[in-house]
C-alpha positions as CSV (number, residue, x, y, z in Angstrom):
1,M,0.0,0.0,0.0
2,S,2.7,2.3,0.8
3,G,4.1,1.9,-2.7
4,V,1.1,3.4,-4.3
5,Y,1.3,6.6,-2.3
6,D,5.1,7.0,-2.7
7,A,4.9,7.1,-6.5
8,P,5.0,10.7,-7.9
9,V,1.6,11.9,-9.0
10,P,1.7,13.3,-12.6
11,D,1.0,17.0,-12.6
12,H,-1.9,18.0,-14.8
13,R,-0.7,21.6,-15.0
14,R,1.0,22.8,-18.1
15,K,4.7,23.5,-17.9
16,W,6.3,26.6,-19.5
17,D,9.7,26.6,-20.9
18,K,10.9,30.0,-19.6
19,E,14.1,30.1,-21.8
20,V,12.1,29.7,-25.1
21,Y,9.6,32.4,-24.2
22,E,12.3,34.7,-23.0
23,K,14.0,34.4,-26.4
24,L,10.7,35.1,-28.2
25,A,10.2,38.3,-26.0
26,Q,13.7,39.5,-26.9
27,E,13.1,39.0,-30.6
28,R,9.8,40.8,-30.4
29,L,11.5,43.8,-28.6
30,K,14.2,43.9,-31.3
31,E,11.6,44.0,-34.1
32,L,9.7,46.8,-32.3
33,E,12.9,48.8,-31.9
34,D,13.7,48.4,-35.6
35,D,10.1,49.4,-36.6
36,T,10.2,52.6,-34.4
37,S,13.5,53.7,-35.7
38,D,12.3,53.4,-39.3
39,S,9.0,55.2,-38.5
40,E,10.8,58.0,-36.7
41,E,12.9,58.7,-39.8
42,E,9.8,58.5,-42.0
43,R,7.8,60.8,-39.7
44,A,8.3,64.4,-40.4
45,A,9.8,66.5,-37.6
46,P,7.3,68.5,-35.6
47,V,6.3,71.8,-37.3
48,K,8.4,74.6,-36.0
49,R,6.0,77.6,-35.7
50,E,7.1,81.2,-35.5
51,L,6.6,83.2,-32.3
52,L,3.6,85.5,-32.0
53,K,4.1,88.9,-33.7
54,P,2.0,92.1,-33.6
55,R,-0.2,92.8,-36.6
56,D,1.3,95.2,-39.2
57,Y,-2.1,96.1,-40.7
58,K,-5.3,97.7,-39.4
59,V,-8.2,95.4,-39.0
60,D,-11.1,96.6,-41.3
61,L,-14.3,96.6,-39.2
62,D,-16.0,99.7,-40.6
63,S,-16.1,99.1,-44.4
64,K,-19.4,97.2,-44.5
65,L,-21.0,99.1,-41.6
66,G,-24.5,100.5,-42.5
67,K,-24.5,98.9,-46.0
68,S,-27.2,96.5,-47.2
69,Q,-26.4,93.5,-49.4
70,V,-28.4,90.9,-51.2
71,I,-27.3,87.3,-50.4
72,T,-28.4,84.3,-52.4
73,K,-27.6,80.6,-52.1
74,T,-24.8,81.0,-54.7
75,T,-23.2,84.0,-53.0
76,P,-19.6,83.1,-52.1
77,A,-18.6,83.1,-48.4
78,S,-16.4,86.1,-48.8
79,Q,-19.3,88.3,-50.0
80,Q,-21.9,87.0,-47.4
81,G,-23.0,89.1,-44.5
82,G,-20.5,89.3,-41.6
83,Y,-16.7,89.3,-41.5
84,Y,-14.9,87.0,-43.7
85,C,-11.5,85.5,-42.7
86,N,-9.6,84.6,-45.9
87,V,-6.9,82.7,-43.9
88,C,-9.4,80.3,-42.3
89,D,-12.0,80.6,-45.0
90,C,-14.9,81.2,-42.5
91,V,-17.5,83.9,-41.9
92,V,-18.0,85.5,-38.5
93,K,-21.2,87.3,-37.8
94,D,-20.1,90.2,-35.6
95,S,-17.1,92.4,-35.0
96,I,-16.4,91.1,-31.4
97,N,-16.3,87.5,-32.5
98,F,-14.2,88.4,-35.5
99,L,-11.6,90.0,-33.3
100,D,-11.7,87.0,-31.0
101,H,-11.2,84.8,-34.0
102,I,-8.2,86.6,-35.5
103,N,-6.6,86.7,-32.1
104,G,-7.4,83.1,-31.4
105,K,-5.3,79.9,-31.6
106,K,-6.8,78.4,-34.7
107,H,-6.2,81.6,-36.8
108,Q,-2.7,82.0,-35.5
109,R,-1.9,78.4,-36.3
110,N,-3.2,78.8,-39.9
111,L,-0.9,81.8,-40.2
112,G,2.0,79.6,-39.1
113,M,2.5,81.1,-35.6
114,S,2.3,79.6,-32.2
115,M,0.7,81.4,-29.3
116,K,4.1,81.9,-27.6
117,I,5.7,85.3,-27.6
118,E,9.3,86.2,-27.7
119,R,10.8,86.7,-24.3
120,S,12.4,90.1,-24.0
121,S,15.9,90.5,-22.7
122,L,17.0,93.1,-20.2
123,D,18.7,95.2,-22.9
124,Q,15.5,95.2,-25.0
125,V,13.5,96.4,-22.1
126,K,16.0,99.1,-21.2
127,A,16.0,100.3,-24.9
128,R,12.2,100.4,-25.0
129,F,12.2,102.5,-21.8
130,E,14.7,104.9,-23.3
131,L,12.7,105.2,-26.5
132,N,9.5,105.9,-24.6
133,K,11.3,108.5,-22.4
134,K,12.6,110.3,-25.5
135,K,9.1,110.3,-27.1
136,K,7.7,111.9,-24.0
137,E,10.3,114.6,-23.9
138,E,9.8,115.4,-27.6
139,K,6.1,115.7,-27.0
140,K,6.7,117.9,-24.0
141,K,8.9,120.2,-26.0
142,D,6.5,120.4,-28.9
143,Y,3.7,121.1,-26.4
144,D,5.7,123.6,-24.4
145,F,6.5,125.7,-27.4
146,E,3.7,125.4,-30.0
147,E,0.7,124.6,-27.8
148,R,1.6,127.2,-25.3
149,V,1.7,129.9,-28.0
150,K,-1.7,128.7,-29.4
151,E,-3.2,128.7,-25.9
152,L,-2.0,132.2,-25.2
153,Q,-3.4,133.5,-28.5
154,E,-6.8,131.8,-27.9
155,E,-7.0,133.2,-24.4
156,E,-6.2,136.7,-25.7
157,E,-8.9,136.4,-28.4
158,K,-11.4,135.2,-25.8
159,Q,-10.5,138.0,-23.5
160,K,-11.0,140.6,-26.4
161,A,-14.3,139.0,-27.3
162,Y,-15.5,139.1,-23.7
163,K,-14.5,142.8,-23.3
164,K,-16.3,143.6,-26.6
165,E,-19.4,141.9,-25.4
166,K,-19.3,143.8,-22.1
167,R,-19.0,147.1,-23.9
168,K,-21.9,146.3,-26.2
169,D,-24.1,145.3,-23.2
170,R,-23.3,148.5,-21.5
171,K,-24.1,150.5,-24.6
172,R,-27.4,148.6,-25.0
173,K,-28.3,149.2,-21.4
174,A,-27.5,152.9,-21.7
175,D,-29.6,153.2,-24.9
176,D,-32.5,151.3,-23.4
177,S,-32.6,153.4,-20.2
178,G,-32.3,156.7,-22.1
179,D,-34.9,155.8,-24.7
180,E,-38.5,155.3,-23.5
181,G,-39.9,154.5,-26.9
182,D,-43.0,155.8,-28.7
183,P,-45.7,156.9,-26.1
184,D,-48.6,156.1,-28.5
185,M,-47.3,152.6,-28.9
186,S,-46.8,152.0,-25.2
187,A,-50.3,153.3,-24.5
188,L,-51.7,151.0,-27.1
189,M,-49.9,148.0,-25.5
190,G,-51.1,149.0,-22.1
191,F,-47.8,150.4,-20.7
192,S,-49.1,153.9,-20.3
193,G,-49.1,154.2,-16.5
194,F,-46.5,152.5,-14.4
195,G,-46.3,155.5,-12.0
196,G,-42.6,156.2,-12.7
197,S,-43.1,159.1,-15.1
198,S,-44.2,162.6,-14.2
199,K,-45.3,163.6,-17.7
200,N,-48.9,162.5,-17.2
201,N,-49.4,164.9,-14.3
């Protein structure tokens, strides 16, 4: 009886040959590496976009303002109502959305620009401050000389006009007080007796 129990029981589980499968895995990895190196060469390098630049033209928002236009089914998009973007080939219905569109990511990408801006160096910032300072000084000088002369002339003219008006007013008042008008007319209008005149007595 003991012999039956001492014999090894055959294992019903499947046995894996680890070395064989390790070789297969190594070969598969090599194939994948070869494929990726080929595809990387074939793949184009990522598109290098320019940095964001300021516009060098004025955006036309007023040309179609207040104009009426007949639009049919065959009217091209560029002539339909709204603002047409020829870069993106789309029509935007109002000016605010049009400005949002031309400042947006999609439009800038179509222009070949990224949304990144060039980082200014310390020297560039200093140069810009100097430029702005010079502009301010030039404006001040221009204002100090030309504007001051204009202001003085205008003030003198205003003063002369004011004095002239005052003189005219005084003359009118003097004429009005000295001249009582036609007595017949004033009697007819009912101004005959205000009690200030001693002629009626």
